[in-house]
DRENLUMZA-158535 format. One record per residue: residue number from 1; residue in one letter; x, y, z of N, C-alpha, C, CB in turn. Coordinates in pm, whole numbers, plus 50000, padded with zeros to 5 digits. Glycine has a CB too. Example, Ala and Ser with C-alpha at 12.3 -4.5 7.8 and 13.67 -1.06 7.14 Angstrom:
2
{pos: 1 | code: a | neast: 51319 | nnorth: 49431 | nup: 50780 | caeast: 51230 | canorth: 49550 | caup: 50780 | ceast: 51320 | cnorth: 49670 | cup: 50780 | cbeast: 51131 | cbnorth: 49553 | cbup: 50905}
{pos: 2 | code: s | neast: 51285 | nnorth: 49775 | nup: 50708 | caeast: 51367 | canorth: 49894 | caup: 50714 | ceast: 51290 | cnorth: 50003 | cup: 50787 | cbeast: 51408 | cbnorth: 49940 | cbup: 50572}
REM end
This chain:
117
{pos: 1 | code: m | neast: 49661 | nnorth: 49012 | nup: 51670 | caeast: 49804 | canorth: 49016 | caup: 51652 | ceast: 49866 | cnorth: 48943 | cup: 51755 | cbeast: 49856 | cbnorth: 49149 | cbup: 51648}
{pos: 2 | code: a | neast: 49986 | nnorth: 48892 | nup: 51738 | caeast: 50052 | canorth: 48811 | caup: 51849 | ceast: 50184 | cnorth: 48856 | cup: 51883 | cbeast: 50061 | cbnorth: 48669 | cbup: 51813}
{pos: 3 | code: i | neast: 50224 | nnorth: 48832 | nup: 51985 | caeast: 50364 | canorth: 48855 | caup: 52036 | ceast: 50436 | cnorth: 48735 | cup: 52072 | cbeast: 50364 | cbnorth: 48940 | cbup: 52153}
{pos: 4 | code: r | neast: 50565 | nnorth: 48707 | nup: 52016 | caeast: 50632 | canorth: 48579 | caup: 52046 | ceast: 50727 | cnorth: 48596 | cup: 52157 | cbeast: 50704 | cbnorth: 48522 | cbup: 51926}
{pos: 5 | code: c | neast: 50744 | nnorth: 48488 | nup: 52220 | caeast: 50847 | canorth: 48479 | caup: 52318 | ceast: 50979 | cnorth: 48466 | cup: 52257 | cbeast: 50823 | cbnorth: 48369 | cbup: 52407}
{pos: 6 | code: p | neast: 51087 | nnorth: 48557 | nup: 52288 | caeast: 51206 | canorth: 48560 | caup: 52211 | ceast: 51284 | cnorth: 48435 | cup: 52235 | cbeast: 51287 | cbnorth: 48681 | cbup: 52244}
{pos: 7 | code: q | neast: 51245 | nnorth: 48369 | nup: 52347 | caeast: 51318 | canorth: 48237 | caup: 52374 | ceast: 51257 | cnorth: 48117 | cup: 52311 | cbeast: 51326 | cbnorth: 48211 | cbup: 52520}
{pos: 8 | code: c | neast: 51142 | nnorth: 48092 | nup: 52326 | caeast: 51094 | canorth: 47965 | caup: 52273 | ceast: 50986 | cnorth: 47985 | cup: 52140 | cbeast: 51021 | cbnorth: 47885 | cbup: 52401}
{pos: 9 | code: e | neast: 50960 | nnorth: 48109 | nup: 52124 | caeast: 50881 | canorth: 48152 | caup: 52017 | ceast: 50735 | cnorth: 48115 | cup: 52019 | cbeast: 50938 | cbnorth: 48106 | cbup: 51901}
{pos: 10 | code: r | neast: 50690 | nnorth: 48091 | nup: 52154 | caeast: 50535 | canorth: 48068 | caup: 52169 | ceast: 50471 | cnorth: 48197 | cup: 52142 | cbeast: 50488 | cbnorth: 48016 | cbup: 52317}
{pos: 11 | code: e | neast: 50350 | nnorth: 48201 | nup: 52106 | caeast: 50273 | canorth: 48330 | caup: 52057 | ceast: 50173 | cnorth: 48359 | cup: 52175 | cbeast: 50187 | cbnorth: 48305 | cbup: 51903}
{pos: 12 | code: f | neast: 50155 | nnorth: 48482 | nup: 52211 | caeast: 50069 | canorth: 48530 | caup: 52292 | ceast: 49987 | cnorth: 48644 | cup: 52230 | cbeast: 50135 | cbnorth: 48565 | cbup: 52405}
{pos: 13 | code: d | neast: 49858 | nnorth: 48640 | nup: 52261 | caeast: 49769 | canorth: 48744 | caup: 52215 | ceast: 49801 | cnorth: 48886 | cup: 52270 | cbeast: 49630 | cbnorth: 48706 | cbup: 52253}
{pos: 14 | code: i | neast: 49815 | nnorth: 48987 | nup: 52185 | caeast: 49860 | canorth: 49118 | caup: 52223 | ceast: 49773 | cnorth: 49177 | cup: 52330 | cbeast: 49864 | cbnorth: 49208 | cbup: 52105}
{pos: 15 | code: t | neast: 49641 | nnorth: 49132 | nup: 52336 | caeast: 49551 | canorth: 49194 | caup: 52432 | ceast: 49599 | cnorth: 49166 | cup: 52578 | cbeast: 49404 | cbnorth: 49141 | cbup: 52409}
{pos: 16 | code: l | neast: 49676 | nnorth: 49063 | nup: 52598 | caeast: 49719 | canorth: 49033 | caup: 52732 | ceast: 49832 | cnorth: 49126 | cup: 52795 | cbeast: 49765 | cbnorth: 48895 | cbup: 52731}
{pos: 17 | code: f | neast: 49886 | nnorth: 49209 | nup: 52697 | caeast: 49977 | canorth: 49289 | caup: 52733 | ceast: 49928 | cnorth: 49442 | cup: 52755 | cbeast: 50077 | cbnorth: 49273 | cbup: 52637}
{pos: 18 | code: e | neast: 49799 | nnorth: 49461 | nup: 52773 | caeast: 49744 | canorth: 49589 | caup: 52803 | ceast: 49806 | cnorth: 49649 | cup: 52938 | cbeast: 49591 | cbnorth: 49575 | cbup: 52813}
{pos: 19 | code: f | neast: 49824 | nnorth: 49775 | nup: 52927 | caeast: 49867 | canorth: 49849 | caup: 53059 | ceast: 50003 | cnorth: 49803 | cup: 53112 | cbeast: 49760 | cbnorth: 49823 | cbup: 53175}
{pos: 20 | code: g | neast: 50095 | nnorth: 49772 | nup: 53018 | caeast: 50229 | canorth: 49739 | caup: 53049 | ceast: 50251 | cnorth: 49607 | cup: 53136 | cbeast: 50286 | cbnorth: 49855 | cbup: 53118}
{pos: 21 | code: r | neast: 50156 | nnorth: 49523 | nup: 53116 | caeast: 50164 | canorth: 49388 | caup: 53188 | ceast: 50271 | cnorth: 49306 | cup: 53125 | cbeast: 50027 | cbnorth: 49309 | cbup: 53183}
{pos: 22 | code: a | neast: 50323 | nnorth: 49219 | nup: 53206 | caeast: 50426 | canorth: 49118 | caup: 53153 | ceast: 50363 | cnorth: 48975 | cup: 53180 | cbeast: 50580 | cbnorth: 49135 | cbup: 53233}
{pos: 23 | code: i | neast: 50415 | nnorth: 48894 | nup: 53102 | caeast: 50367 | canorth: 48751 | caup: 53110 | ceast: 50488 | cnorth: 48663 | cup: 53123 | cbeast: 50282 | cbnorth: 48708 | cbup: 52984}
{pos: 24 | code: t | neast: 50482 | nnorth: 48563 | nup: 53212 | caeast: 50584 | canorth: 48460 | caup: 53221 | ceast: 50537 | cnorth: 48346 | cup: 53135 | cbeast: 50611 | cbnorth: 48415 | cbup: 53368}
{pos: 25 | code: c | neast: 50629 | nnorth: 48318 | nup: 53043 | caeast: 50598 | canorth: 48220 | caup: 52938 | ceast: 50626 | cnorth: 48083 | cup: 53002 | cbeast: 50687 | cbnorth: 48244 | cbup: 52803}
{pos: 26 | code: v | neast: 50574 | nnorth: 47973 | nup: 52951 | caeast: 50599 | canorth: 47844 | caup: 52991 | ceast: 50741 | cnorth: 47797 | cup: 53009 | cbeast: 50538 | cbnorth: 47764 | cbup: 52904}
{pos: 27 | code: c | neast: 50830 | nnorth: 47858 | nup: 52921 | caeast: 50974 | canorth: 47853 | caup: 52917 | ceast: 51040 | cnorth: 47906 | cup: 53022 | cbeast: 51021 | cbnorth: 47911 | cbup: 52812}
{pos: 28 | code: g | neast: 50960 | nnorth: 47991 | nup: 53109 | caeast: 51030 | canorth: 48066 | caup: 53215 | ceast: 51065 | cnorth: 48216 | cup: 53180 | cbeast: 51159 | cbnorth: 47992 | cbup: 53250}
{pos: 29 | code: h | neast: 51065 | nnorth: 48246 | nup: 53052 | caeast: 51115 | canorth: 48381 | caup: 53006 | ceast: 51014 | cnorth: 48477 | cup: 53028 | cbeast: 51155 | cbnorth: 48385 | cbup: 52859}
{pos: 30 | code: v | neast: 51041 | nnorth: 48596 | nup: 53086 | caeast: 50924 | canorth: 48699 | caup: 53100 | ceast: 50909 | cnorth: 48782 | cup: 52967 | cbeast: 50953 | cbnorth: 48804 | cbup: 53226}
{pos: 31 | code: v | neast: 50781 | nnorth: 48775 | nup: 52912 | caeast: 50757 | canorth: 48841 | caup: 52790 | ceast: 50673 | cnorth: 48972 | cup: 52818 | cbeast: 50685 | cbnorth: 48744 | cbup: 52692}
{pos: 32 | code: t | neast: 50726 | nnorth: 49085 | nup: 52762 | caeast: 50678 | canorth: 49214 | caup: 52767 | ceast: 50655 | cnorth: 49276 | cup: 52646 | cbeast: 50757 | cbnorth: 49289 | cbup: 52835}
{pos: 33 | code: l | neast: 50551 | nnorth: 49369 | nup: 52621 | caeast: 50540 | canorth: 49443 | caup: 52518 | ceast: 50627 | cnorth: 49579 | cup: 52519 | cbeast: 50404 | cbnorth: 49465 | cbup: 52505}
{pos: 34 | code: q | neast: 50720 | nnorth: 49579 | nup: 52422 | caeast: 50803 | canorth: 49715 | caup: 52438 | ceast: 50757 | cnorth: 49810 | cup: 52335 | cbeast: 50966 | cbnorth: 49696 | cbup: 52419}
{pos: 35 | code: h | neast: 50719 | nnorth: 49914 | nup: 52379 | caeast: 50687 | canorth: 50017 | caup: 52293 | ceast: 50819 | cnorth: 50093 | cup: 52243 | cbeast: 50588 | cbnorth: 50109 | cbup: 52364}
{pos: 36 | code: r | neast: 50843 | nnorth: 50094 | nup: 52116 | caeast: 50953 | canorth: 50159 | caup: 52068 | ceast: 50927 | cnorth: 50288 | cup: 51993 | cbeast: 51022 | cbnorth: 50071 | cbup: 51988}
{pos: 37 | code: e | neast: 51000 | nnorth: 50393 | nup: 52004 | caeast: 50993 | canorth: 50507 | caup: 51938 | ceast: 51047 | cnorth: 50481 | cup: 51793 | cbeast: 51066 | cbnorth: 50613 | cbup: 52013}
{pos: 38 | code: k | neast: 50967 | nnorth: 50540 | nup: 51701 | caeast: 51017 | canorth: 50530 | caup: 51549 | ceast: 51126 | cnorth: 50624 | cup: 51537 | cbeast: 50903 | cbnorth: 50566 | cbup: 51435}
{pos: 39 | code: s | neast: 51234 | nnorth: 50574 | nup: 51477 | caeast: 51347 | canorth: 50661 | caup: 51442 | ceast: 51303 | cnorth: 50774 | cup: 51328 | cbeast: 51469 | cbnorth: 50566 | cbup: 51387}
{pos: 40 | code: t | neast: 51379 | nnorth: 50880 | nup: 51325 | caeast: 51355 | canorth: 50977 | caup: 51224 | ceast: 51360 | cnorth: 50917 | cup: 51082 | cbeast: 51455 | cbnorth: 51086 | cbup: 51237}
{pos: 41 | code: e | neast: 51460 | nnorth: 50831 | nup: 51078 | caeast: 51474 | canorth: 50767 | caup: 50941 | ceast: 51350 | cnorth: 50692 | cup: 50900 | cbeast: 51594 | cbnorth: 50669 | cbup: 50937}
{pos: 42 | code: t | neast: 51291 | nnorth: 50615 | nup: 50998 | caeast: 51184 | canorth: 50535 | caup: 50971 | ceast: 51049 | cnorth: 50627 | cup: 50949 | cbeast: 51172 | cbnorth: 50432 | cbup: 51087}
{pos: 43 | code: l | neast: 51043 | nnorth: 50733 | nup: 51005 | caeast: 50938 | canorth: 50830 | caup: 50976 | ceast: 50947 | cnorth: 50896 | cup: 50840 | cbeast: 50939 | cbnorth: 50935 | cbup: 51080}
{pos: 44 | code: i | neast: 51064 | nnorth: 50928 | nup: 50812 | caeast: 51094 | canorth: 50978 | caup: 50686 | ceast: 51061 | cnorth: 50875 | cup: 50564 | cbeast: 51239 | cbnorth: 51017 | cbup: 50690}
{pos: 45 | code: a | neast: 51106 | nnorth: 50751 | nup: 50589 | caeast: 51076 | canorth: 50644 | caup: 50492 | ceast: 50922 | cnorth: 50627 | cup: 50483 | cbeast: 51145 | cbnorth: 50507 | cbup: 50535}
{pos: 46 | code: q | neast: 50849 | nnorth: 50620 | nup: 50598 | caeast: 50712 | canorth: 50598 | caup: 50584 | ceast: 50641 | cnorth: 50731 | cup: 50508 | cbeast: 50652 | cbnorth: 50569 | cbup: 50732}
{pos: 47 | code: r | neast: 50683 | nnorth: 50844 | nup: 50548 | caeast: 50635 | canorth: 50962 | caup: 50466 | ceast: 50647 | cnorth: 50957 | cup: 50312 | cbeast: 50710 | cbnorth: 51080 | cbup: 50509}
{pos: 48 | code: d | neast: 50771 | nnorth: 50921 | nup: 50295 | caeast: 50811 | canorth: 50909 | caup: 50150 | ceast: 50723 | cnorth: 50799 | cup: 50073 | cbeast: 50968 | cbnorth: 50871 | cbup: 50140}
{pos: 49 | code: e | neast: 50707 | nnorth: 50693 | nup: 50143 | caeast: 50615 | canorth: 50594 | caup: 50093 | ceast: 50477 | cnorth: 50632 | cup: 50075 | cbeast: 50617 | cbnorth: 50486 | cbup: 50174}
{pos: 50 | code: e | neast: 50419 | nnorth: 50718 | nup: 50161 | caeast: 50295 | canorth: 50768 | caup: 50160 | ceast: 50273 | cnorth: 50863 | cup: 50060 | cbeast: 50266 | cbnorth: 50817 | cbup: 50276}
{pos: 51 | code: n | neast: 50377 | nnorth: 50943 | nup: 50034 | caeast: 50366 | canorth: 51054 | caup: 49920 | ceast: 50385 | cnorth: 50976 | cup: 49785 | cbeast: 50486 | cbnorth: 51180 | cbup: 49936}
{pos: 52 | code: k | neast: 50450 | nnorth: 50862 | nup: 49769 | caeast: 50454 | canorth: 50790 | caup: 49637 | ceast: 50308 | cnorth: 50733 | cup: 49624 | cbeast: 50574 | cbnorth: 50668 | cbup: 49631}
{pos: 53 | code: l | neast: 50249 | nnorth: 50669 | nup: 49721 | caeast: 50120 | canorth: 50611 | caup: 49707 | ceast: 50015 | cnorth: 50734 | cup: 49671 | cbeast: 50082 | cbnorth: 50530 | cbup: 49846}
{pos: 54 | code: v | neast: 50030 | nnorth: 50844 | nup: 49719 | caeast: 49934 | canorth: 50957 | caup: 49688 | ceast: 49953 | cnorth: 50995 | cup: 49539 | cbeast: 49960 | cbnorth: 51086 | cbup: 49784}
{pos: 55 | code: e | neast: 50072 | nnorth: 50999 | nup: 49491 | caeast: 50100 | canorth: 51032 | caup: 49364 | ceast: 50033 | cnorth: 50935 | cup: 49262 | cbeast: 50243 | cbnorth: 51036 | cbup: 49350}
{pos: 56 | code: i | neast: 50052 | nnorth: 50790 | nup: 49299 | caeast: 49987 | canorth: 50689 | caup: 49211 | ceast: 49841 | cnorth: 50705 | cup: 49219 | cbeast: 50025 | cbnorth: 50545 | cbup: 49248}
{pos: 57 | code: r | neast: 49781 | nnorth: 50720 | nup: 49332 | caeast: 49643 | canorth: 50738 | caup: 49355 | ceast: 49591 | cnorth: 50854 | cup: 49253 | cbeast: 49618 | cbnorth: 50774 | cbup: 49510}
{pos: 58 | code: k | neast: 49660 | nnorth: 50970 | nup: 49268 | caeast: 49616 | canorth: 51083 | caup: 49194 | ceast: 49623 | cnorth: 51064 | cup: 49036 | cbeast: 49700 | cbnorth: 51201 | cbup: 49236}
{pos: 59 | code: r | neast: 49724 | nnorth: 50998 | nup: 49008 | caeast: 49736 | canorth: 50965 | caup: 48849 | ceast: 49638 | cnorth: 50864 | cup: 48810 | cbeast: 49881 | cbnorth: 50907 | cbup: 48805}
{pos: 60 | code: a | neast: 49611 | nnorth: 50764 | nup: 48887 | caeast: 49506 | canorth: 50660 | caup: 48842 | ceast: 49362 | cnorth: 50742 | cup: 48832 | cbeast: 49496 | cbnorth: 50524 | cbup: 48960}
{pos: 61 | code: d | neast: 49344 | nnorth: 50814 | nup: 48931 | caeast: 49225 | canorth: 50902 | caup: 48933 | ceast: 49197 | cnorth: 51001 | cup: 48827 | cbeast: 49227 | cbnorth: 50972 | cbup: 49046}
{pos: 62 | code: k | neast: 49311 | nnorth: 51061 | nup: 48786 | caeast: 49315 | canorth: 51143 | caup: 48667 | ceast: 49269 | cnorth: 51068 | cup: 48543 | cbeast: 49453 | cbnorth: 51196 | cbup: 48647}
{pos: 63 | code: i | neast: 49328 | nnorth: 50951 | nup: 48515 | caeast: 49291 | canorth: 50874 | caup: 48407 | ceast: 49151 | cnorth: 50823 | cup: 48409 | cbeast: 49378 | cbnorth: 50769 | cbup: 48397}
{pos: 64 | code: a | neast: 49099 | nnorth: 50780 | nup: 48524 | caeast: 48962 | canorth: 50741 | caup: 48538 | ceast: 48873 | cnorth: 50857 | cup: 48515 | cbeast: 48937 | cbnorth: 50683 | cbup: 48671}
{pos: 65 | code: y | neast: 48900 | nnorth: 50979 | nup: 48559 | caeast: 48834 | canorth: 51104 | caup: 48533 | ceast: 48828 | cnorth: 51131 | cup: 48377 | cbeast: 48909 | cbnorth: 51220 | cbup: 48609}
{pos: 66 | code: l | neast: 48933 | nnorth: 51122 | nup: 48312 | caeast: 48953 | canorth: 51152 | caup: 48157 | ceast: 48854 | cnorth: 51050 | cup: 48090 | cbeast: 49121 | cbnorth: 51127 | cbup: 48099}
{pos: 67 | code: i | neast: 48854 | nnorth: 50927 | nup: 48127 | caeast: 48765 | canorth: 50820 | caup: 48070 | ceast: 48619 | cnorth: 50852 | cup: 48091 | cbeast: 48796 | cbnorth: 50682 | cbup: 48133}
{pos: 68 | code: v | neast: 48593 | nnorth: 50881 | nup: 48217 | caeast: 48444 | canorth: 50891 | caup: 48250 | ceast: 48375 | cnorth: 51028 | cup: 48218 | cbeast: 48426 | cbnorth: 50864 | cbup: 48401}
{pos: 69 | code: s | neast: 48457 | nnorth: 51133 | nup: 48239 | caeast: 48390 | canorth: 51261 | caup: 48242 | ceast: 48435 | cnorth: 51367 | cup: 48123 | cbeast: 48417 | cbnorth: 51322 | cbup: 48383}
{pos: 70 | code: t | neast: 48506 | nnorth: 51307 | nup: 48041 | caeast: 48556 | canorth: 51406 | caup: 47938 | ceast: 48540 | cnorth: 51336 | cup: 47794 | cbeast: 48719 | cbnorth: 51448 | cbup: 47969}
{pos: 71 | code: d | neast: 48566 | nnorth: 51406 | nup: 47684 | caeast: 48572 | canorth: 51359 | caup: 47558 | ceast: 48724 | cnorth: 51360 | cup: 47513 | cbeast: 48480 | cbnorth: 51442 | cbup: 47470}
{pos: 72 | code: y | neast: 48808 | nnorth: 51332 | nup: 47601 | caeast: 48943 | canorth: 51327 | caup: 47576 | ceast: 48958 | cnorth: 51218 | cup: 47479 | cbeast: 49025 | cbnorth: 51308 | cbup: 47699}
{pos: 73 | code: p | neast: 49047 | nnorth: 51234 | nup: 47356 | caeast: 49068 | canorth: 51132 | caup: 47264 | ceast: 49133 | cnorth: 51018 | cup: 47329 | cbeast: 49144 | cbnorth: 51178 | cbup: 47152}
{pos: 74 | code: k | neast: 49092 | nnorth: 50887 | nup: 47265 | caeast: 49141 | canorth: 50762 | caup: 47318 | ceast: 49292 | cnorth: 50748 | cup: 47319 | cbeast: 49083 | cbnorth: 50652 | cbup: 47241}
{pos: 75 | code: i | neast: 49348 | nnorth: 50804 | nup: 47206 | caeast: 49491 | canorth: 50793 | caup: 47196 | ceast: 49567 | cnorth: 50872 | cup: 47304 | cbeast: 49534 | cbnorth: 50839 | cbup: 47062}
{pos: 76 | code: d | neast: 49505 | nnorth: 50994 | nup: 47338 | caeast: 49564 | canorth: 51058 | caup: 47460 | ceast: 49554 | cnorth: 50998 | cup: 47590 | cbeast: 49511 | cbnorth: 51180 | cbup: 47475}
{pos: 77 | code: i | neast: 49439 | nnorth: 50926 | nup: 47614 | caeast: 49423 | canorth: 50847 | caup: 47727 | ceast: 49528 | cnorth: 50736 | cup: 47728 | cbeast: 49285 | cbnorth: 50794 | cbup: 47733}
{pos: 78 | code: e | neast: 49556 | nnorth: 50685 | nup: 47625 | caeast: 49657 | canorth: 50565 | caup: 47616 | ceast: 49802 | cnorth: 50630 | cup: 47639 | cbeast: 49651 | cbnorth: 50484 | cbup: 47458}
{pos: 79 | code: i | neast: 49827 | nnorth: 50758 | nup: 47603 | caeast: 49949 | canorth: 50820 | caup: 47632 | ceast: 49955 | cnorth: 50842 | cup: 47793 | cbeast: 49961 | cbnorth: 50957 | cbup: 47549}
{pos: 80 | code: e | neast: 49839 | nnorth: 50885 | nup: 47856 | caeast: 49842 | canorth: 50904 | caup: 47993 | ceast: 49862 | cnorth: 50770 | cup: 48072 | cbeast: 49717 | cbnorth: 50973 | cbup: 48032}
{pos: 81 | code: k | neast: 49798 | nnorth: 50669 | nup: 48017 | caeast: 49840 | canorth: 50530 | caup: 48075 | ceast: 49980 | cnorth: 50498 | cup: 48070 | cbeast: 49773 | cbnorth: 50419 | cbup: 48006}
{pos: 82 | code: i | neast: 50042 | nnorth: 50536 | nup: 47960 | caeast: 50190 | canorth: 50494 | caup: 47950 | ceast: 50278 | cnorth: 50583 | cup: 48040 | cbeast: 50242 | cbnorth: 50505 | cbup: 47799}
{pos: 83 | code: k | neast: 50231 | nnorth: 50710 | nup: 48075 | caeast: 50297 | canorth: 50801 | caup: 48166 | ceast: 50276 | cnorth: 50743 | cup: 48303 | cbeast: 50243 | cbnorth: 50949 | cbup: 48156}
{pos: 84 | code: f | neast: 50159 | nnorth: 50685 | nup: 48330 | caeast: 50132 | canorth: 50626 | caup: 48461 | ceast: 50211 | cnorth: 50504 | cup: 48479 | cbeast: 49987 | cbnorth: 50595 | cbup: 48481}
{pos: 85 | code: q | neast: 50229 | nnorth: 50424 | nup: 48382 | caeast: 50311 | canorth: 50312 | caup: 48392 | ceast: 50464 | cnorth: 50353 | cup: 48430 | cbeast: 50302 | cbnorth: 50236 | cbup: 48257}
{pos: 86 | code: d | neast: 50506 | nnorth: 50459 | nup: 48351 | caeast: 50635 | canorth: 50512 | caup: 48376 | ceast: 50654 | cnorth: 50559 | cup: 48533 | cbeast: 50656 | cbnorth: 50631 | cbup: 48276}
{pos: 87 | code: t | neast: 50551 | nnorth: 50617 | nup: 48573 | caeast: 50553 | canorth: 50663 | caup: 48715 | ceast: 50564 | cnorth: 50541 | cup: 48821 | cbeast: 50419 | cbnorth: 50749 | cbup: 48744}
{pos: 88 | code: i | neast: 50497 | nnorth: 50445 | nup: 48792 | caeast: 50493 | canorth: 50330 | caup: 48879 | ceast: 50628 | cnorth: 50272 | cup: 48883 | cbeast: 50391 | cbnorth: 50226 | cbup: 48835}
{pos: 89 | code: i | neast: 50685 | nnorth: 50252 | nup: 48755 | caeast: 50825 | canorth: 50200 | caup: 48747 | ceast: 50928 | cnorth: 50279 | cup: 48813 | cbeast: 50866 | cbnorth: 50186 | cbup: 48610}
{pos: 90 | code: r | neast: 50914 | nnorth: 50425 | nup: 48815 | caeast: 51008 | canorth: 50504 | caup: 48880 | ceast: 50986 | cnorth: 50491 | cup: 49027 | cbeast: 51001 | cbnorth: 50644 | cbup: 48836}
{pos: 91 | code: l | neast: 50865 | nnorth: 50502 | nup: 49077 | caeast: 50839 | canorth: 50494 | caup: 49226 | ceast: 50844 | cnorth: 50355 | cup: 49294 | cbeast: 50705 | cbnorth: 50551 | cbup: 49253}
{pos: 92 | code: f | neast: 50803 | nnorth: 50256 | nup: 49222 | caeast: 50794 | canorth: 50119 | caup: 49274 | ceast: 50827 | cnorth: 50017 | cup: 49165 | cbeast: 50653 | cbnorth: 50093 | cbup: 49331}
{pos: 93 | code: p | neast: 50967 | nnorth: 50009 | nup: 49128 | caeast: 51008 | canorth: 49931 | caup: 49024 | ceast: 50982 | cnorth: 49785 | cup: 49035 | cbeast: 51139 | cbnorth: 49953 | cbup: 49006}
{pos: 94 | code: d | neast: 50964 | nnorth: 49731 | nup: 49148 | caeast: 50928 | canorth: 49589 | caup: 49169 | ceast: 50780 | cnorth: 49552 | cup: 49174 | cbeast: 50987 | cbnorth: 49546 | cbup: 49293}
{pos: 95 | code: k | neast: 50699 | nnorth: 49667 | nup: 49155 | caeast: 50551 | canorth: 49649 | caup: 49159 | ceast: 50476 | cnorth: 49665 | cup: 49031 | cbeast: 50494 | cbnorth: 49742 | cbup: 49254}
{pos: 96 | code: i | neast: 50542 | nnorth: 49679 | nup: 48918 | caeast: 50494 | canorth: 49711 | caup: 48785 | ceast: 50384 | cnorth: 49618 | cup: 48746 | cbeast: 50605 | cbnorth: 49705 | cbup: 48683}
{pos: 97 | code: h | neast: 50401 | nnorth: 49479 | nup: 48784 | caeast: 50314 | canorth: 49384 | caup: 48756 | ceast: 50163 | cnorth: 49415 | cup: 48811 | cbeast: 50372 | cbnorth: 49260 | cbup: 48811}
{pos: 98 | code: l | neast: 50157 | nnorth: 49506 | nup: 48921 | caeast: 50029 | canorth: 49514 | caup: 48973 | ceast: 49949 | cnorth: 49627 | cup: 48880 | cbeast: 50037 | cbnorth: 49551 | cbup: 49133}
{pos: 99 | code: y | neast: 50020 | nnorth: 49695 | nup: 48795 | caeast: 49944 | canorth: 49780 | caup: 48705 | ceast: 49854 | cnorth: 49696 | cup: 48625 | cbeast: 50033 | cbnorth: 49862 | cbup: 48615}
{pos: 100 | code: e | neast: 49906 | nnorth: 49579 | nup: 48551 | caeast: 49824 | canorth: 49482 | caup: 48482 | ceast: 49703 | cnorth: 49415 | cup: 48567 | cbeast: 49917 | cbnorth: 49374 | cbup: 48432}
{pos: 101 | code: l | neast: 49729 | nnorth: 49398 | nup: 48687 | caeast: 49640 | canorth: 49325 | caup: 48784 | ceast: 49525 | cnorth: 49427 | cup: 48828 | cbeast: 49727 | cbnorth: 49271 | cbup: 48917}
{pos: 102 | code: i | neast: 49573 | nnorth: 49549 | nup: 48857 | caeast: 49471 | canorth: 49642 | caup: 48928 | ceast: 49415 | cnorth: 49754 | cup: 48827 | cbeast: 49544 | cbnorth: 49717 | cbup: 49060}
{pos: 103 | code: y | neast: 49514 | nnorth: 49832 | nup: 48770 | caeast: 49470 | canorth: 49943 | caup: 48702 | ceast: 49428 | cnorth: 49927 | cup: 48560 | cbeast: 49565 | cbnorth: 50035 | cbup: 48709}
{pos: 104 | code: e | neast: 49488 | nnorth: 49838 | nup: 48480 | caeast: 49455 | canorth: 49828 | caup: 48335 | ceast: 49307 | cnorth: 49754 | cup: 48337 | cbeast: 49577 | cbnorth: 49737 | cbup: 48246}
{pos: 105 | code: p | neast: 49265 | nnorth: 49657 | nup: 48415 | caeast: 49125 | canorth: 49619 | caup: 48416 | ceast: 49024 | cnorth: 49727 | cup: 48467 | cbeast: 49113 | cbnorth: 49499 | cbup: 48500}
{pos: 106 | code: r | neast: 49066 | nnorth: 49813 | nup: 48557 | caeast: 48976 | canorth: 49924 | caup: 48605 | ceast: 48952 | cnorth: 50012 | cup: 48489 | cbeast: 49037 | cbnorth: 50006 | cbup: 48725}
{pos: 107 | code: f | neast: 49067 | nnorth: 50056 | nup: 48402 | caeast: 49039 | canorth: 50148 | caup: 48310 | ceast: 48970 | cnorth: 50090 | cup: 48190 | cbeast: 49157 | cbnorth: 50214 | cbup: 48275}
{pos: 108 | code: r | neast: 48987 | nnorth: 49946 | nup: 48158 | caeast: 48915 | canorth: 49883 | caup: 48058 | ceast: 48769 | cnorth: 49892 | cup: 48091 | cbeast: 48961 | cbnorth: 49744 | cbup: 48041}
{pos: 109 | code: r | neast: 48735 | nnorth: 49854 | nup: 48216 | caeast: 48599 | canorth: 49848 | caup: 48268 | ceast: 48533 | cnorth: 49989 | cup: 48250 | cbeast: 48599 | cbnorth: 49802 | cbup: 48423}
{pos: 110 | code: l | neast: 48596 | nnorth: 50092 | nup: 48288 | caeast: 48552 | canorth: 50224 | caup: 48276 | ceast: 48517 | cnorth: 50274 | cup: 48132 | cbeast: 48652 | cbnorth: 50307 | cbup: 48333}
{pos: 111 | code: e | neast: 48617 | nnorth: 50224 | nup: 48043 | caeast: 48602 | canorth: 50256 | caup: 47892 | ceast: 48491 | cnorth: 50181 | cup: 47841 | cbeast: 48728 | cbnorth: 50222 | cbup: 47806}
{pos: 112 | code: e | neast: 48474 | nnorth: 50054 | nup: 47861 | caeast: 48350 | canorth: 49979 | caup: 47825 | ceast: 48220 | cnorth: 50050 | cup: 47875 | cbeast: 48357 | cbnorth: 49835 | cbup: 47886}
{pos: 113 | code: q | neast: 48215 | nnorth: 50069 | nup: 48009 | caeast: 48098 | canorth: 50142 | caup: 48061 | ceast: 48063 | cnorth: 50274 | cup: 48009 | cbeast: 48112 | cbnorth: 50159 | cbup: 48192}
{pos: 114 | code: f | neast: 48154 | nnorth: 50364 | nup: 47999 | caeast: 48130 | canorth: 50506 | caup: 47976 | ceast: 48168 | cnorth: 50546 | cup: 47837 | cbeast: 48206 | cbnorth: 50588 | cbup: 48075}
{pos: 115 | code: r | neast: 48255 | nnorth: 50478 | nup: 47757 | caeast: 48300 | canorth: 50525 | caup: 47627 | ceast: 48229 | cnorth: 50434 | cup: 47511 | cbeast: 48464 | cbnorth: 50515 | cbup: 47620}
{pos: 116 | code: n | neast: 48184 | nnorth: 50314 | nup: 47542 | caeast: 48125 | canorth: 50237 | caup: 47437 | ceast: 47973 | cnorth: 50246 | cup: 47449 | cbeast: 48174 | cbnorth: 50091 | cbup: 47443}
{pos: 117 | code: a | neast: 47905 | nnorth: 50331 | nup: 47517 | caeast: 47761 | canorth: 50339 | caup: 47539 | ceast: 47707 | cnorth: 50395 | cup: 47417 | cbeast: 47721 | cbnorth: 50422 | cbup: 47662}
REM end
C-alpha cells in the first residue's frame, strides 16, 4: 500500500511510516500517516454492508444445499433462485450482473455434478 504526498502526489511505501514516523518529501512537504477514527456513520454503513453480504451468502448456500443434499424438485430450486435474484436486486441493485457471473454457473455446475448423476 502507498501513501501519497498531498502536495506533489509522490507515493511512499506505507512501511516507512511505522511508529508515527514522518517523511520529508522531495517537494519539501512533510508526509505523515494519520490514523483517523472511523465515524459512527461509517461503522454503521460497514456493519450494514456486512449484514447484506451474510444474507447473500446464506441464500446462496441454501440453494447449493438444496441441489446437493436434498431431493427438492427442480422447479422449487428455480423458485429459490428467483427469490435469490430478488434479494440481490433489493440489497445490491447495481450488482445483479454478478449473479450471472458467479452464482448461476455455480448452481449449474452443482446440478450437473449431483443431479444428473
